[in-house]
N, C-alpha and C positions, 0 to 999 in steps of 0.2 A: 413564195415568189412575192416581190415587190419592188417599188422605187420610191427611196426617202423622198418626200413631197418636196415640192422647193422650200427652200430652207427660209424662214418667215426671217431670220436674222442677215440673208443675205438680199432680198427684194426689199426688207425695210432700209438697208444699206443703198439700194439703188435708188428708191423715192427718196429717201432722203439728203442724198447730194444735191448741191446746190450749184453747179455747173451752169451753163447756159442751156448746152448739148442736153442735160439732163432733161432741164422744163421742156424743151424740143421733144424729147423721145416720152416725155410722159403725157403729151396733147396730142400726140399722132395718131391716127386713125389705124391702129394696129388692127383692131376687129376684123376688120376687111383684108386684110394683107395673110400671107402662106403662114405668119409667126403665131396669129392671133396674139389678145392681149396682152402683157407683160405678167399678170398674175400666173398665168401658163406657161409663161419659158423655162426652159429648164435650168438646172440652176448651175451648171457650167455659162451659159449665155450671162447670165445675171452678174456671176462672179468675174469675168472678162468684163463686163462693162463697168462695174465699179471701179474695176482697176484702171480701166481707159479713161473715165469721166474726172478720176481722181489725179492722174496723172497730167503733167505740165508738156509731156512730152508729144509730138504729133502721133494718133493712132487710128485706125484704119481697118474694121472688122468685115469683112465679108461673111456670112452664116446660112449655115442651111444650103439645101440642093441649089434652092436658087442665087444664094449668094448676095442676100439681103446685107445692106449696108447700113452700117453703124459710124460713127469718126466723133472725135472729143471736140474739146473746145479748142485747145492746141491745133489742132489740122483744121479746121474751119478755115484758116485765114488762106492757106494753100486752096481754096476754092474760087476764090477771088470775090472782091469787092459786088459786083454785079454778076457772078458765075450761079454754080450750081448749089451753092446753099440758099435754102436749106433742102430745096428739092430734092437733093442727091438721097437725106434720109428714106430710107425703107425702100428703097427703089434696088434693082439689081443690077450687079456692075456691070452687066452687059449695056442696058439701058441707059447708064449713069453717064458711061466712059467711051460711047462709038467711035470717036476720033483715037481711041487707044486700044481699043479691045484686040484688035490683030499683036499689038506687043505684049500685053499683060495677060491675054489668054492661055499660051502657049507655058506663060511662067505659072500660073494659079495649076496646069495639067502636070506640072513638072511635081509641084508641093505635095498636090491631092494622090499622085499615081506610088510617090517614093516615099513621102511622110518624111522628106528631110527639107529641113529649112535650106531659102536661098538667100544670097546676100548681091547686092549689085549695087556699085557706089558709082556715084557721078554718072547715072545713066541719062539719056536725052531721051526725053517722056511729055512730050509735046500736049499739052492739056487747052480745051476751050475754056477760058475764064475772062473777067473784062470785057466781055464783047467779042473778043476777037482768039484766034490759036495760037498760042504763046510756046515759044522752044522753052523748055524749063528742065532742068536737071533735077537729079534725085537722087540719094544714097537711101536704101530702103532692105527691107528681110521681109521677105514670105514665110511665115510658119504654119506648120497645120495644126488647129486646137481640136480637141473631139468634146465630144458631149458627154451628159451622164453615164453614158451607156458603153462608152470607151469608143464610141464608133466617129468617124466621121462630123464635125463638128463647123466647121467652117476655115478663114483662112485670116489670119492677123497677120496686117503690115504695122510695121512700126518703120516710119518715115523721116526724112529729114530732106528739105529743099536745101540745093545746094548752088542754085543757079550761080549767085552771086562770088560763091566763093571759087567755080570754075569759072568764072569770067574772069574773075582777078588771077587764077593761077594761068590761064591761058595768054592772060595780058605780062603776068609776069615771067612766063617761060621763053615768050618773045623777047623780052629784055633782058634775061639771065641768059640766054644763048648768044648776045651779043658782046662781041669779045671788048667792047670798047661802050662797055658800060657808063653811064653817068651816075654815079654814086651818089651826087647830091637827090637827083631826081628818083634814085630809088628810096631813099630814104622816106621821103614824102610819099612815095606810092605805096612802102611798106608801113607807113603808118594810116594810112585811110585805108587798107584795105579790110574787108569785113571777116578775115580770118585770122587766126594766131600766127604770126611772121614774125622770123628772126633771122640775123647772119651771123655764121661764126667764123672767125678770122681764124688760121694756125693750126697747128697741132695743140696746141692748148685750149684753142676754141673761144677764143674772145669773144664777149658780146659785143660787135660793131653798132647791129641794130637791134630793138626789139620794140612792135608795134604796143597798142595798148593793150589788145587781146590777149598776146602772151603775158601781158605783165601781168594783167588780174588773174589770169591761169596760175602764174608762177607764185602769186602774192608778192610781188616784189614793184618799185619804184625805178626810175631811168637812173637812178645811183648805180642800178650794176652796170649800167653801159660801161664797156673799156674793161671789163675783169672776165678773168677765165671762166667758163658755164660751171666746173665744179665747185667753185669759191661761192658764186653768187649761189649754187643749189648744191650744198653739200649733202643732203640727202639722197643725191642719185647716185653716188658710193655705193657699187655693189649690184647697184641695178644697170638694165640691159642698154641703158642709154648713150654713154662714152665708149663702150666697143663698139656699138652701131656706126657711131660718126668716126671713127677711126677704120673701121672697115668704108666704109664711102670715101672718106679722105686720103686710103692708098688705094684703093680701085677705081677711083672714079666713075662707080655705077652707083645711081641713085638707089634708095631704100625706102620701101612702101609698108608702113605699120597699119594694121588694122586693128582696132580693139584692143590695143595694147594698155595694160594698167602701168600706172605710174602711181609711185607713194611721193606726195610734196607736202610740204610744211608751212602751213601758215597761221600765224599767232599763235606760234608753239605749239601747235599740234599737228601732227599728222594726218593726212586726209587723202582717200583714193580718188584717182581719176581717171578714166578710161579716153580715150582719143582717137582718132586716126591719122595720120601725119606722113609727109614723104621728109627725107635727106635726101636733097638735089645738088650736088657738087657744081662749085661754080669756077670758070676757069681765070687766068690772068691772061695778058695783052699776048704771053709767050704761048700758052696753050695750055699751062699746068695748073691744077686743079689746087686753088689755095685756099679755099673756104667754103662752105656749106650754109646753103638757105634752106630754113625750116618752116616748111607749112604743114599747119594742122590745124583741127577742132574738136572742140569738147562734145566727146559724146556719153559722156556719164549716165547722164539720167535715162538715156535710151538703153543702154547696157543692163543698168539696174532694174529697170521697167521689166523687161522680158525674163531676167533672172528671176522679179519677183515672182512671175508668171508661171516659170520653171518649178519653183521651187513650193509652188502652191500643187500644184498639178502632182509633183513629188508626193506632199504632205498627205493629199486625198489619197493616191496612192496605195502610202505605207499606214492609210488608220483602217485603208477597208483590209489591206493584209494581214495589218494584228488583231483585226476584228475577229478576224477569220470567217466574215461576211464573205456571202456568194452573191452574186448581181443577175439579175434578168433583164431584158426588154421586149415586150410586146409591140411591134408596130401592127397595129389593127389594120391598117389600111393596105398593107400591102401583105398581110396574110405571115409575115415571118416573124421568128422568134429567137431571142441571141443568148446565149448562159456563157459566163464567163467560167473557167477550170474549176471554182470552188463550189460554184452553182450544179455543174456535172457531178462532181465528187458526191454533194448530199444525195443524189437519187442514183448514185452506182453506176454512174455512166463513163463507160471508156471510151468510145467512139468518138472521133472527132468531125462527125456530119452533123450539118446544122438538125437541132431538135425540135420536134414538133409539138404542139398541145399535147393533141390524143395521145402520140406514143410514146413520147418520151415524160411526159408531166401526168397526165390521167393513170395512166399505166404502171407509175412508180408511185402513186399512190396507197396506202394501207387500203385493203378491200372497205376496211369498217368507216374510213373516213372518207372514201371517194368521193359518195352521192352527196356528204354534207359539203364539201368543199367546190366541187362543181355547183352547187347550189349557192355557195357563196358566193363565188365568183361570176356567177349570171347576176346576180343581185348589184355587183361591185360595176357591173358593166350598165345599169340604170344609175343616171346620177342624183335623181329623187329620192334613190333609196339612203343613198349615207355619201353621195359627194364624190364617189369615186374612191373611199378612204378602202384601206386592206390592212388588216391586222387580226391574225389569224395562228390557231397552234393545228397541224395535224403529223398522220408518221409518213414515213416513206419506206417502201422495200425496195433496195438495189436493185438496179436492172441485169448488172453482173454477179457483184458480189453477197445478194440477198440478202444484205445487211440491214436490220431494221432502225432507224435514225427518227428522234423527234425533232419537227422543225419548228421556229418560229418565223414567219413571214410578215413583212410590211413593205407597204406598196400604194402608188397612186396611180388612177386612170384619169386620164387628162380627155377633155371633150371639147368639140368644137362648138359654133355659136347655138347650132340646134341639139346640143346633147348629146350630139352621135360622139360614143367613144373612138379615138385616135389614137391612143397609146397607154400602156399599162408597164409602168417603171417599179421595181423594186428591189428590196435585199433578200437575204434566208440566211439563216444561222442557227446552226445546231447546237441542240438545249436539250441533248440525249441524257449526259448525266446529271443536269439539275431537272429531269424529269423523273428521273429512276430514282434520284434520292428522294423526289415527293413522292412518288407510289409507293416506296420505301414505309416513308412515314405514313401513307394514309393506311398502310396495311396493318400500321402498329394500333394506329387511332382507333381504326374499322374493330380490330381486336380485341383489344381493353375494353370500348364501348359494348361490344356482345357480352364478354364476361362480368361488366358489370350489369347488365339488365336482368339475368336469372338471379342475384341475391336480392336486387332491387325491386323485382316481381314480388318478392318471398317478402320484404320488409313490407311492400305496398298493402299485403293483404295479411299479415298480421296486424295491421294497422287499422286496417277495416274492420276487422274482425274484433279488435279491441275497443273500438268505436261502439260498434252492437251492442258489448258485452257494458260500456261503460252509460251508453244509453237505457237500458234495461233497468240499469242500476241507480237511474236519475244522478250519476256524478256527471253534472253540467263542467265541476273544474277540470275532472280529466279527458272530458268528449273536445271541451276547446282547445287543451295540447294536443291531444291526437288530431284534428283539423289543422292544427298549424302544423304536426310534423306531416301528414297528408299533402299540406299546400307544398312543403318542402322535397319531398317525395316526388311529387307531379313537377315541381322546376328540376330537379334532377333529370327525371326521366326527358323533358324536351330537352336539355343540355344532350343527352345521349344520342337522343333520334339528331337532332342536329349533325352530330358528327358524323352518326351511319349515315346523312344525309349526304354530307362533305363527302364523305369517302367515293360515294355514288355516282354522285354527279360528275366528280373531276376523273372519274374512269369511264364516262358514259354508261355506266351498268342498270342507269334507270330511264326505259325509252318514254318519249314521252307520247301521252297518249291524245292527239291533237283530235279534236272535235269544233264543229261551227257553234259558239255561242254569242250571246248580245252582252257585252262588255258594260253598257251603261248598266243593267238590268243586275247585273252580278254585283256593282258597285256599291249599287243601292242597299240588297240584300246585307252586305258587308259592313254596310254604315249602319243600319239596321240594328245588327249583333252587338257594334262597336258601341252605342249607344247604350242599351241595354244594361252591359257588363261594366260602362265607363260612364256614368249618368253626370257626372261630376265635369264633366266638357261638353261643349257646345260645335257640335260637328257638321259643319255646312257643306252642302253637294251643288258642284255648278253643272249641269247636265248638258252633257250633249245630245243630240239625235240618238235612237237606236243605232248599236256600233258590232258589227259581228265581225269576230276575230276568228282565225281558224289556230288554236292554241291549246295547250294542256290546261282544263281550267284547276283542276285542284292545285298544279301548281304557281299560276298567276294571282289564284286565291293567296297561296301561302306569302307572296310577295307582297300582295296589299295587306294583309294582318300584319307581317313584320313590319312595316312602313306608319302603319297607325301606331302600332305596339310603342316603336320610336317615338313617334309625336308625343303619346301619351306619356312615356318615362322620362322626358328632358322636357316636358312644359310642365306648368305650375297648374292645380287645378283654376275649375273658371277661366280656362283661356278658351281659344277658339281654334278649331282646327278648319280647313278649308281644302274639300276635293273636288278636283274637276277633271273636264275629259274633253281632249279638241281632237278634231280631225285636222292633217294638214299634211300633203305629199306622200299618199297612200299610206300613211299610218295613223294609228291610235297614239294619243299624248296624254298618258295621267300624270297629275301633279296633286301632292298633299304636302300643303304646308302648315306650318307649326309658329306660336308665337315661345318658344322655348328658348334655351340657353345658346341657340346658335353655335356656328361651328369657325375656329378661326381658320383664316385662307391657308395655311400651310397644312390643316389638316384633310381638306375636302378633299386634295385628289390622292389620298390614302385611305378612305372612307370604306372604300369597296375591295382593300386589300385583305388576304386570308389572316385570320387572326388581328387585326388591328384594332387599336383602342382608343380613344380622342383620351390625351394627360389633363384632365382637370377635376377639382376638387366634386363637381357633383355628377361625373360619370363614373367616377368611384363608387359612388353610392350605389351605383345601379349594376347589378349582376348582369355576366355575363362572359363571352371567352371571345369575342368581336367574329363571330364566323356567322351572323343572323343577313348580315349586308351583303358578304362575300358569296352566301348562298342564294340572295336575290339576284344580284349580278351575273352571276351560274345559269340559274334560269331564263333572263333574258336573253343571255348570250344567247342559248341554243335555240332560241325562238329566234333570233335575227334581230333582237332587237338593242335596244340602247338604254341607260340607266346610267343617272348622275345626277348630283345636287348644286344648289348653290345656298348660300347662306352670308349673313350680317352678324359678325358676332355679337349676341347679347339681345338679339332682335328677332330670334327664329330663322328657321330655317326650310327649303322648298326640295323636295323630291321628286324626280321625275323618270319616268320610263316609258319606251315607246314598244307597241306590237303594229306589225304589218297587218292590215284589214285585208277582209278577205277580197 
């Protein structure tokens, strides 16, 4: 179970946006809002805001059950100079738009209930701005957007104020319906209209008039006035516009086009343009249709913005499907849990009823893993333990198919300002094949290690026997050689024991014999022993007060000895090693710092991987198979602690690990 935590890249993209509204959003008092601070917002909300704030087309977003309001710079002028901006930010839709709530509320409900986007063109929606209630016309769409868990996230509004266009159209329609229209006055009216307008005459659709806006869209100048449309725009050949004009001319009925794609040529390059337009027939004094007026406006950016959002959602769904990830979402306030089909499959669940934590999740865990996972999840719900991060491997037994599966789960718990857990979101991945391959390798390593121990024990016995004989004969040379042989035998024994411990730990065959002991006292004893065996190194201890932990003392000693041994291996003689202990957030943190060769940044994150060894000339001179730090990490992990390293190459390293205190 888990949710991928809010993408750092998405959040950084949001906070780096240099738009005016981005700055206002970042400075808004979100801590006391229903959404909480932006660092806790779901990835889907941050992704939408990043797209909105970088767009130059007006966008408005109502998010969550309360329909909390966001908008971008392009939408802000629609609120009026002395209107709702910036008070509209972070408020609910109902509180912001009381004057039109009776209009927009039914439209929002339709989108939420059906999941289908709606389109409204040139609709009158009066709003209060500039200190008065204004009649404003809008062309807009309402689209349902989902949150990270695939549930209702909010409603996205992509809009454009068309008041000037509608007024112009109304004036134009009054004019064009007059049988005795004054052509000279019409020419000037078209030229000043705030929308794209052109008049086409006859069956060849000769361009009689074209205002500045439509000339800019076409990428032409007034030189095209007086020539047929197909000659002025030859790229229209094969596109639907000429046949549509012919139909309007023949039938005398207007045609309305919505989001129609046109391929136009400008500067010898073809580009895409989306538009809403109307072809309206004009009659002469005899009542016959002899010309067509074209009225339209460019909505390319609006359409592309919507398509980009749809593309992003499709990509996310594709990535999840391709990775065979299952997703889950626990609403801790409502006490509900939602699993997608893949998550249900990994727990062998075939029913389609709502899943529950106890019946479906806990009962689906392998009996040997159940208590461990329950304890880990209990700790995840405590922010002070690990900030709500969840990353664990466990086994499941299918509820219906009884199939054993190995699962890797990652996720995040989100808390309110009082550190009360609100939501637990994450993903699960089937790693059964990888785990089975690891188990086969571990079985092989364990088998070989066991087989090697028998002859090695005999070699050790023979060596000790020869050493006794050499001592009796006072053969110092042979005794010295046998002492070196014995050291190599001891080293090989340690390696074999390491492989055996590795296999046992990974299969959880070695139980932790936990008891309460003083961590500070244990550190002092281990440092004293190390100083006796390595007098060429100065080991300083920065003690904390007596700190009692409930852990397997032998295993923790193994971790500390391994870290001290590494410091000595990779440091020059007569250098200093500093060991310290501190208590913070119900954890004891032990650090061991050396003045050795250090670790390169690209090696830091791989240090605790199994069989990983740093590639440099000094490291090659130190024997080992790269399992010591991996064993340390496994031991600390089984104690629900953390282990990590920090280093500056050439100047030394510091290793840390934590243990929960009693």
